[in-house]
A tleap script that builds the chain and sets N, CA, C and O, in Angstrom:
source leaprc.protein.ff14SB
mol = sequence {
  NASP TYR GLY TRP ASP THR ALA GLY LEU GLY
  ALA ASP PRO LYS THR LEU GLU ARG TYR ARG
  GLU ALA GLU VAL ILE HIE GLY ARG TRP ALA
  MET LEU GLY THR VAL GLY CYS ILE TYR PRO
  GLU ALA LEU ALA LYS PHE GLY GLY ALA ASP
  LEU PRO ALA GLY GLY ILE TRP PHE LYS ALA
  GLY ALA ALA ILE PHE GLU GLU GLY GLY LEU
  ASN TRP GLY GLY SER PRO GLN MET ILE HIE
  ALA GLN SER ILE CLEU
}
set mol.1.N position { 0.828 -27.631 -13.808 }
set mol.1.CA position { 1.538 -28.389 -12.913 }
set mol.1.C position { 2.030 -29.327 -12.971 }
set mol.1.O position { 1.622 -30.416 -13.376 }
set mol.2.N position { 3.980 -28.696 -12.142 }
set mol.2.CA position { 4.721 -30.318 -12.584 }
set mol.2.C position { 4.401 -31.085 -11.394 }
set mol.2.O position { 5.425 -31.548 -10.890 }
set mol.3.N position { 2.950 -31.486 -10.542 }
set mol.3.CA position { 2.852 -31.924 -8.947 }
set mol.3.C position { 3.640 -32.114 -7.869 }
set mol.3.O position { 3.648 -33.162 -7.224 }
set mol.4.N position { 4.602 -30.742 -7.524 }
set mol.4.CA position { 6.171 -30.600 -6.402 }
set mol.4.C position { 4.169 -30.135 -5.562 }
set mol.4.O position { 3.398 -29.274 -5.986 }
set mol.5.N position { 3.991 -30.892 -4.612 }
set mol.5.CA position { 3.075 -30.139 -3.432 }
set mol.5.C position { 3.132 -30.921 -2.136 }
set mol.5.O position { 2.154 -31.421 -1.580 }
set mol.6.N position { 4.486 -30.973 -1.685 }
set mol.6.CA position { 4.636 -31.680 -0.487 }
set mol.6.C position { 3.853 -31.281 0.676 }
set mol.6.O position { 4.049 -32.248 1.413 }
set mol.7.N position { 3.141 -30.538 1.279 }
set mol.7.CA position { 1.967 -30.308 1.586 }
set mol.7.C position { 0.811 -30.502 1.626 }
set mol.7.O position { 0.085 -30.161 2.560 }
set mol.8.N position { 0.489 -31.032 0.701 }
set mol.8.CA position { -1.021 -31.469 -0.059 }
set mol.8.C position { -1.794 -30.669 0.114 }
set mol.8.O position { -2.794 -31.115 0.677 }
set mol.9.N position { -1.852 -28.856 -0.277 }
set mol.9.CA position { -2.547 -27.978 -0.123 }
set mol.9.C position { -2.756 -27.901 -1.711 }
set mol.9.O position { -2.950 -26.738 -2.064 }
set mol.10.N position { -2.765 -28.652 -2.565 }
set mol.10.CA position { -3.699 -29.249 -3.797 }
set mol.10.C position { -3.863 -29.908 -3.875 }
set mol.10.O position { -3.166 -30.407 -4.759 }
set mol.11.N position { -4.902 -30.947 -3.216 }
set mol.11.CA position { -5.152 -32.315 -2.851 }
set mol.11.C position { -6.425 -31.654 -4.167 }
set mol.11.O position { -6.406 -31.517 -5.390 }
set mol.12.N position { -7.116 -31.469 -3.399 }
set mol.12.CA position { -8.671 -31.080 -3.774 }
set mol.12.C position { -8.975 -29.507 -4.992 }
set mol.12.O position { -8.969 -28.335 -4.614 }
set mol.13.N position { -9.203 -29.971 -6.379 }
set mol.13.CA position { -9.164 -29.534 -7.221 }
set mol.13.C position { -9.802 -27.631 -6.435 }
set mol.13.O position { -9.266 -26.524 -6.473 }
set mol.14.N position { -10.835 -28.016 -5.959 }
set mol.14.CA position { -11.742 -26.856 -5.848 }
set mol.14.C position { -11.046 -25.942 -5.090 }
set mol.14.O position { -11.076 -24.730 -5.303 }
set mol.15.N position { -10.046 -26.800 -3.685 }
set mol.15.CA position { -9.775 -25.972 -3.043 }
set mol.15.C position { -8.425 -25.329 -3.322 }
set mol.15.O position { -8.140 -24.170 -3.020 }
set mol.16.N position { -7.456 -26.380 -4.057 }
set mol.16.CA position { -6.264 -25.628 -5.602 }
set mol.16.C position { -6.616 -24.176 -6.055 }
set mol.16.O position { -5.886 -23.223 -6.328 }
set mol.17.N position { -7.364 -24.254 -6.050 }
set mol.17.CA position { -8.713 -22.609 -7.174 }
set mol.17.C position { -8.929 -22.147 -6.751 }
set mol.17.O position { -9.391 -21.229 -7.430 }
set mol.18.N position { -9.052 -21.825 -5.191 }
set mol.18.CA position { -9.219 -21.255 -4.190 }
set mol.18.C position { -8.116 -20.073 -3.960 }
set mol.18.O position { -8.148 -18.852 -4.120 }
set mol.19.N position { -7.170 -20.958 -3.532 }
set mol.19.CA position { -5.755 -21.159 -3.776 }
set mol.19.C position { -5.104 -19.810 -4.659 }
set mol.19.O position { -4.640 -18.704 -4.383 }
set mol.20.N position { -5.429 -20.784 -6.128 }
set mol.20.CA position { -4.530 -19.390 -7.359 }
set mol.20.C position { -5.482 -18.477 -7.016 }
set mol.20.O position { -4.840 -17.428 -7.068 }
set mol.21.N position { -6.900 -18.112 -6.612 }
set mol.21.CA position { -7.273 -16.735 -6.435 }
set mol.21.C position { -7.120 -16.055 -5.620 }
set mol.21.O position { -7.135 -14.856 -5.901 }
set mol.22.N position { -6.939 -16.384 -4.472 }
set mol.22.CA position { -6.469 -15.494 -3.109 }
set mol.22.C position { -4.747 -15.516 -3.683 }
set mol.22.O position { -4.014 -14.731 -3.082 }
set mol.23.N position { -4.299 -16.099 -4.444 }
set mol.23.CA position { -2.491 -15.970 -4.338 }
set mol.23.C position { -2.221 -14.341 -5.193 }
set mol.23.O position { -1.410 -13.508 -4.788 }
set mol.24.N position { -3.130 -14.160 -6.465 }
set mol.24.CA position { -3.805 -13.663 -7.416 }
set mol.24.C position { -4.092 -12.147 -6.479 }
set mol.24.O position { -3.128 -11.385 -6.404 }
set mol.25.N position { -5.193 -11.798 -5.892 }
set mol.25.CA position { -5.404 -11.437 -5.051 }
set mol.25.C position { -4.982 -10.593 -3.982 }
set mol.25.O position { -5.509 -9.555 -3.579 }
set mol.26.N position { -3.492 -11.449 -3.393 }
set mol.26.CA position { -2.820 -10.666 -2.597 }
set mol.26.C position { -1.537 -10.394 -3.574 }
set mol.26.O position { -0.559 -9.735 -3.221 }
set mol.27.N position { -1.661 -10.881 -4.599 }
set mol.27.CA position { -0.447 -10.196 -5.797 }
set mol.27.C position { -0.801 -8.745 -6.272 }
set mol.27.O position { 0.218 -8.082 -6.461 }
set mol.28.N position { -1.916 -8.101 -6.504 }
set mol.28.CA position { -2.531 -7.278 -6.652 }
set mol.28.C position { -2.614 -6.309 -5.780 }
set mol.28.O position { -3.042 -5.218 -6.155 }
set mol.29.N position { -2.245 -6.500 -4.527 }
set mol.29.CA position { -2.439 -5.477 -3.028 }
set mol.29.C position { -1.558 -5.445 -3.470 }
set mol.29.O position { -1.575 -4.844 -4.545 }
set mol.30.N position { 0.237 -6.203 -2.886 }
set mol.30.CA position { 1.088 -6.486 -2.800 }
set mol.30.C position { 1.642 -5.393 -4.192 }
set mol.30.O position { 2.531 -4.860 -3.527 }
set mol.31.N position { 1.737 -4.847 -5.279 }
set mol.31.CA position { 2.075 -4.309 -6.341 }
set mol.31.C position { 1.036 -2.752 -6.140 }
set mol.31.O position { 1.518 -1.857 -6.835 }
set mol.32.N position { -0.021 -2.370 -5.488 }
set mol.32.CA position { -0.601 -0.922 -4.538 }
set mol.32.C position { -0.099 -0.935 -4.051 }
set mol.32.O position { 0.604 0.037 -4.328 }
set mol.33.N position { 0.622 -1.790 -2.540 }
set mol.33.CA position { 1.904 -1.531 -1.584 }
set mol.33.C position { 2.714 -0.580 -2.122 }
set mol.33.O position { 2.783 0.643 -1.999 }
set mol.34.N position { 3.502 -1.660 -2.945 }
set mol.34.CA position { 4.977 -1.183 -4.060 }
set mol.34.C position { 4.443 0.449 -4.299 }
set mol.34.O position { 4.834 1.236 -3.437 }
set mol.35.N position { 3.463 1.091 -5.556 }
set mol.35.CA position { 3.256 2.062 -5.699 }
set mol.35.C position { 3.182 2.951 -4.424 }
set mol.35.O position { 3.925 3.931 -4.489 }
set mol.36.N position { 2.793 2.889 -3.812 }
set mol.36.CA position { 2.291 3.464 -2.313 }
set mol.36.C position { 3.542 3.753 -1.914 }
set mol.36.O position { 3.812 4.877 -1.491 }
set mol.37.N position { 4.406 2.830 -1.994 }
set mol.37.CA position { 5.670 3.289 -1.590 }
set mol.37.C position { 6.820 4.504 -2.404 }
set mol.37.O position { 7.403 5.563 -2.169 }
set mol.38.N position { 6.670 3.673 -3.279 }
set mol.38.CA position { 7.150 4.660 -4.220 }
set mol.38.C position { 6.888 5.684 -4.618 }
set mol.38.O position { 7.798 6.504 -4.744 }
set mol.39.N position { 5.111 6.142 -5.081 }
set mol.39.CA position { 4.884 7.290 -5.271 }
set mol.39.C position { 4.846 8.350 -4.183 }
set mol.39.O position { 4.010 9.215 -4.442 }
set mol.40.N position { 5.241 8.467 -3.494 }
set mol.40.CA position { 5.195 9.720 -2.254 }
set mol.40.C position { 6.467 10.091 -2.491 }
set mol.40.O position { 6.574 11.311 -2.615 }
set mol.41.N position { 7.736 9.325 -2.628 }
set mol.41.CA position { 8.931 10.044 -2.735 }
set mol.41.C position { 8.888 10.116 -4.063 }
set mol.41.O position { 9.062 11.221 -4.577 }
set mol.42.N position { 8.701 9.220 -4.710 }
set mol.42.CA position { 9.247 10.562 -6.643 }
set mol.42.C position { 8.701 11.433 -6.333 }
set mol.42.O position { 9.499 12.354 -6.156 }
set mol.43.N position { 7.258 11.851 -6.056 }
set mol.43.CA position { 6.775 13.140 -6.121 }
set mol.43.C position { 8.061 14.252 -5.405 }
set mol.43.O position { 8.676 15.217 -5.857 }
set mol.44.N position { 8.061 13.485 -4.001 }
set mol.44.CA position { 8.731 14.554 -3.243 }
set mol.44.C position { 9.801 14.653 -3.885 }
set mol.44.O position { 10.154 15.826 -4.009 }
set mol.45.N position { 10.544 13.827 -4.400 }
set mol.45.CA position { 11.947 14.274 -5.138 }
set mol.45.C position { 12.120 14.570 -6.289 }
set mol.45.O position { 13.211 15.049 -6.597 }
set mol.46.N position { 10.889 14.340 -7.499 }
set mol.46.CA position { 10.342 15.375 -8.741 }
set mol.46.C position { 9.868 16.036 -8.920 }
set mol.46.O position { 10.260 17.036 -9.521 }
set mol.47.N position { 8.047 15.721 -8.223 }
set mol.47.CA position { 7.616 16.754 -8.703 }
set mol.47.C position { 7.566 18.287 -7.725 }
set mol.47.O position { 7.112 19.332 -8.189 }
set mol.48.N position { 8.132 18.157 -6.296 }
set mol.48.CA position { 9.105 19.558 -6.027 }
set mol.48.C position { 7.422 19.712 -4.936 }
set mol.48.O position { 6.855 20.783 -4.722 }
set mol.49.N position { 6.940 18.308 -4.407 }
set mol.49.CA position { 5.796 18.518 -3.507 }
set mol.49.C position { 6.295 18.882 -2.057 }
set mol.49.O position { 7.211 18.150 -1.683 }
set mol.50.N position { 5.976 19.662 -1.329 }
set mol.50.CA position { 6.037 19.336 0.435 }
set mol.50.C position { 5.618 18.452 1.159 }
set mol.50.O position { 4.795 18.860 1.978 }
set mol.51.N position { 5.894 17.161 1.213 }
set mol.51.CA position { 5.374 16.160 1.852 }
set mol.51.C position { 5.695 16.532 3.192 }
set mol.51.O position { 6.235 17.605 3.461 }
set mol.52.N position { 5.350 15.598 4.111 }
set mol.52.CA position { 5.544 15.618 5.332 }
set mol.52.C position { 7.360 14.112 5.241 }
set mol.52.O position { 7.361 13.256 4.356 }
set mol.53.N position { 8.410 14.188 6.166 }
set mol.53.CA position { 9.369 13.486 6.187 }
set mol.53.C position { 10.089 13.466 4.731 }
set mol.53.O position { 11.171 12.997 4.380 }
set mol.54.N position { 9.388 13.941 4.240 }
set mol.54.CA position { 10.440 14.354 2.870 }
set mol.54.C position { 9.580 13.191 1.742 }
set mol.54.O position { 10.185 12.927 0.703 }
set mol.55.N position { 8.614 12.727 1.901 }
set mol.55.CA position { 8.167 11.801 1.132 }
set mol.55.C position { 8.179 10.416 1.611 }
set mol.55.O position { 7.466 9.454 1.326 }
set mol.56.N position { 9.159 10.557 2.405 }
set mol.56.CA position { 9.850 8.615 2.823 }
set mol.56.C position { 8.636 7.989 3.163 }
set mol.56.O position { 7.737 8.578 3.763 }
set mol.57.N position { 8.586 6.932 2.836 }
set mol.57.CA position { 6.947 6.302 2.901 }
set mol.57.C position { 6.856 6.126 4.630 }
set mol.57.O position { 5.999 6.633 5.355 }
set mol.58.N position { 8.168 5.130 5.107 }
set mol.58.CA position { 8.038 4.193 6.402 }
set mol.58.C position { 8.120 6.361 7.452 }
set mol.58.O position { 8.256 6.391 8.675 }
set mol.59.N position { 8.069 6.974 7.082 }
set mol.59.CA position { 8.634 8.043 7.916 }
set mol.59.C position { 7.091 9.201 8.061 }
set mol.59.O position { 6.655 9.884 8.988 }
set mol.60.N position { 6.659 8.968 6.711 }
set mol.60.CA position { 5.694 9.999 6.284 }
set mol.60.C position { 4.163 9.505 7.511 }
set mol.60.O position { 3.379 10.423 7.754 }
set mol.61.N position { 3.980 8.608 7.933 }
set mol.61.CA position { 2.490 8.091 8.787 }
set mol.61.C position { 2.601 8.432 10.328 }
set mol.61.O position { 1.864 8.493 11.313 }
set mol.62.N position { 3.908 8.616 9.998 }
set mol.62.CA position { 4.348 9.560 11.865 }
set mol.62.C position { 3.330 10.853 11.821 }
set mol.62.O position { 2.610 11.111 12.785 }
set mol.63.N position { 3.332 11.773 10.419 }
set mol.63.CA position { 2.940 13.404 10.206 }
set mol.63.C position { 1.626 13.211 10.452 }
set mol.63.O position { 0.935 14.097 9.949 }
set mol.64.N position { 1.208 12.634 10.860 }
set mol.64.CA position { -0.372 11.948 11.475 }
set mol.64.C position { -0.761 12.687 12.401 }
set mol.64.O position { -1.930 13.068 12.440 }
set mol.65.N position { -0.003 12.977 13.178 }
set mol.65.CA position { -0.176 13.418 14.773 }
set mol.65.C position { 0.499 14.917 14.813 }
set mol.65.O position { 0.565 15.564 15.858 }
set mol.66.N position { 0.963 15.363 13.624 }
set mol.66.CA position { 2.164 16.376 13.653 }
set mol.66.C position { 0.504 17.625 14.432 }
set mol.66.O position { -0.513 17.375 15.079 }
set mol.67.N position { 1.044 18.718 13.930 }
set mol.67.CA position { -0.420 19.337 14.035 }
set mol.67.C position { -0.711 19.626 12.589 }
set mol.67.O position { 0.208 19.736 11.779 }
set mol.68.N position { -1.790 19.732 12.301 }
set mol.68.CA position { -2.537 19.513 11.077 }
set mol.68.C position { -2.786 18.335 10.851 }
set mol.68.O position { -3.728 17.546 10.924 }
set mol.69.N position { -1.820 18.369 10.582 }
set mol.69.CA position { -2.069 16.171 10.525 }
set mol.69.C position { -1.247 16.217 8.923 }
set mol.69.O position { -0.076 16.457 8.626 }
set mol.70.N position { -2.319 15.908 8.185 }
set mol.70.CA position { -1.041 14.821 6.814 }
set mol.70.C position { -2.736 16.073 5.266 }
set mol.70.O position { -3.901 15.987 4.876 }
set mol.71.N position { -1.792 16.740 5.157 }
set mol.71.CA position { -2.654 17.544 3.811 }
set mol.71.C position { -2.745 16.744 2.618 }
set mol.71.O position { -2.132 17.219 1.662 }
set mol.72.N position { -3.170 15.973 2.475 }
set mol.72.CA position { -3.408 15.221 0.989 }
set mol.72.C position { -3.935 16.942 -0.062 }
set mol.72.O position { -4.843 17.762 0.079 }
set mol.73.N position { -2.816 16.794 -1.019 }
set mol.73.CA position { -3.681 17.740 -2.285 }
set mol.73.C position { -4.001 19.393 -1.734 }
set mol.73.O position { -4.405 20.405 -2.308 }
set mol.74.N position { -3.623 19.101 -0.422 }
set mol.74.CA position { -3.723 21.234 -0.081 }
set mol.74.C position { -5.233 21.786 -0.282 }
set mol.74.O position { -5.464 22.992 -0.363 }
set mol.75.N position { -6.329 20.700 -0.362 }
set mol.75.CA position { -7.256 21.284 -0.295 }
set mol.75.C position { -7.942 21.099 0.933 }
set mol.75.O position { -8.218 19.988 1.385 }
set mol.76.N position { -8.168 21.982 1.378 }
set mol.76.CA position { -9.454 22.472 2.707 }
set mol.76.C position { -10.777 21.511 2.475 }
set mol.76.O position { -11.320 21.148 3.519 }
set mol.77.N position { -11.162 21.211 1.666 }
set mol.77.CA position { -11.882 20.314 1.237 }
set mol.77.C position { -12.393 18.935 1.452 }
set mol.77.O position { -13.437 18.289 1.546 }
set mol.78.N position { -10.740 18.803 1.486 }
set mol.78.CA position { -10.508 17.236 1.563 }
set mol.78.C position { -10.908 16.778 3.232 }
set mol.78.O position { -11.133 17.614 4.107 }
set mol.79.N position { -10.941 15.166 3.465 }
set mol.79.CA position { -10.504 14.844 4.677 }
set mol.79.C position { -9.709 14.922 5.037 }
set mol.79.O position { -9.188 14.530 3.993 }
set mol.80.N position { -8.884 15.089 5.661 }
set mol.80.CA position { -7.822 15.051 6.315 }
set mol.80.C position { -7.050 14.119 7.878 }
set mol.80.O position { -7.240 14.584 9.002 }
set mol.81.N position { -6.435 13.156 7.721 }
set mol.81.CA position { -6.319 12.449 8.054 }
set mol.81.C position { -5.902 12.981 9.862 }
set mol.81.O position { -5.697 12.064 10.657 }
set mol.82.N position { -5.837 14.009 10.221 }
set mol.82.CA position { -6.100 14.531 10.952 }
set mol.82.C position { -7.217 14.340 11.664 }
set mol.82.O position { -7.145 13.753 12.744 }
set mol.83.N position { -8.222 14.727 11.254 }
set mol.83.CA position { -9.675 14.194 11.814 }
set mol.83.C position { -10.273 13.562 11.705 }
set mol.83.O position { -11.474 13.736 11.907 }
set mol.84.N position { -9.640 12.241 11.243 }
set mol.84.CA position { -9.826 10.748 11.996 }
set mol.84.C position { -9.666 10.489 13.110 }
set mol.84.O position { -10.587 9.884 13.660 }
set mol.85.N position { -8.374 10.848 13.957 }
set mol.85.CA position { -8.017 10.533 15.153 }
set mol.85.C position { -9.234 11.263 16.306 }
set mol.85.O position { -9.109 11.101 17.519 }
savepdb mol mol.pdb
quit
């Protein structure tokens, strides 16, 4: 800790510890989101999977509204996104 806290957010040590914990949790969610963006595109490009919108992560979300919805894994026993709507 170098003492640079212009907003005074770390004045209370208990609150500072809570902020550090929250930052770690948010960082983990961000890393998981990154994997969620990269994985479909890599799977479509290198894995030969036929994903909606070519696996482009920001277009794949619209595929939920298409006929049949999203079919993850190709198994009819799985819960399909269309059934959620």
